[in-house]
C-alpha positions in Angstrom: 109.0 118.8 80.1 111.0 115.8 79.8 114.2 119.5 79.6 112.3 119.8 83.0 113.3 117.7 85.0 116.6 116.4 82.8 117.6 119.9 84.6 116.1 119.8 88.2 117.2 116.8 87.7 120.8 118.1 87.6 120.8 121.0 89.5 119.7 118.3 92.5 123.1 117.2 91.7 124.8 119.5 91.3 123.8 121.3 95.1 124.4 117.4 96.6 127.8 117.2 95.5 128.6 120.4 96.5 127.2 119.5 100.3 129.1 116.4 100.2 132.3 118.7 99.5 131.6 120.8 102.2 133.3 119.6 106.0 130.2 119.6 108.1 127.9 116.4 109.3 125.1 117.7 108.7 126.5 119.4 105.0 126.5 115.9 104.2 124.1 114.9 105.3 122.2 116.8 103.6 123.9 115.9 100.0 122.8 113.2 100.8 119.5 113.3 101.0 119.9 115.0 98.3 121.4 112.9 95.5 118.7 110.1 96.7 116.0 112.8 95.6 118.2 113.0 92.2 118.0 109.9 91.8 114.8 108.0 93.1 113.1 111.5 90.4 115.5 110.0 87.8 114.7 106.2 88.3 110.7 107.5 88.5 111.4 109.6 84.5 112.9 106.1 83.3 109.5 104.3 83.8 107.9 107.8 80.9 106.2 110.2 81.6 102.6 109.2 81.6 99.6 110.5 83.2 96.3 110.0 83.0 97.5 106.1 82.8 96.8 103.8 85.3 99.7 101.1 86.0 97.4 98.1 86.6 95.9 96.2 84.2 92.4 96.5 83.7 89.6 94.4 81.7 89.4 94.8 78.2 92.2 97.2 77.9 96.0 95.9 75.4 99.1 95.4 78.2 100.5 97.5 76.5 102.6 99.9 77.1 100.8 102.7 75.3 97.5 101.3 77.3 99.3 101.6 80.5 102.2 103.3 82.1 105.1 101.2 84.1 104.3 100.2 88.0 107.6 99.4 87.9 109.5 102.8 88.1 106.8 103.7 90.7 107.6 100.9 92.8 111.6 100.3 92.6 110.7 104.8 93.8 108.6 103.9 97.4 110.9 101.4 98.2 114.7 104.0 98.0 112.1 107.1 99.3 111.2 104.8 102.8 115.5 103.6 102.4 116.4 107.3 102.2 114.6 108.0 105.0 115.8 105.5 107.0 119.4 105.7 105.9 119.0 109.8 106.7 117.8 109.1 109.8 120.5 106.5 111.3 123.3 109.5 109.6 121.9 111.9 111.8 121.8 109.3 115.1 125.7 109.1 114.2 125.9 113.2 113.3 124.2 113.8 116.7 126.7 111.7 118.9 130.1 113.0 116.5 129.3 116.0 118.1 128.4 115.0 121.7 132.1 113.1 122.1 134.5 115.7 119.3 132.4 118.3 120.9 132.9 119.4 116.8 130.1 119.4 113.9 133.6 119.4 111.5 133.3 115.4 109.6 136.9 114.3 110.5 136.2 116.1 114.1 139.3 118.2 114.1 137.7 121.8 114.1 140.4 124.0 111.7 142.8 126.5 114.1 141.3 130.2 113.5 144.7 131.1 112.0 144.3 128.7 110.1 141.2 130.2 108.5 141.1 132.6 105.2 
């Protein structure tokens, strides 16, 4: 399971970096979103992959990680999801405004001329 999760995190990072290097603002926003998903999965996996163990201490059960899962990565990922959603919304508003002002979706606002394209 760890190999599958780490491979999936690597694919998300590779796709996110590839999209960040594109020249269109929507691709950049999508790349940042993929990177935030990868970071969320990485933080979540640092809390160990445990199925069926409660994150809350119970009476009569020893308060060790052998009996419970670590709730801190879950709280961090939940907070990161909210922050990433807010930042994505802000970036979309900025990209839409930039598109309206410059009439292009190019990141630097300068659309390449047709004769310069390969």
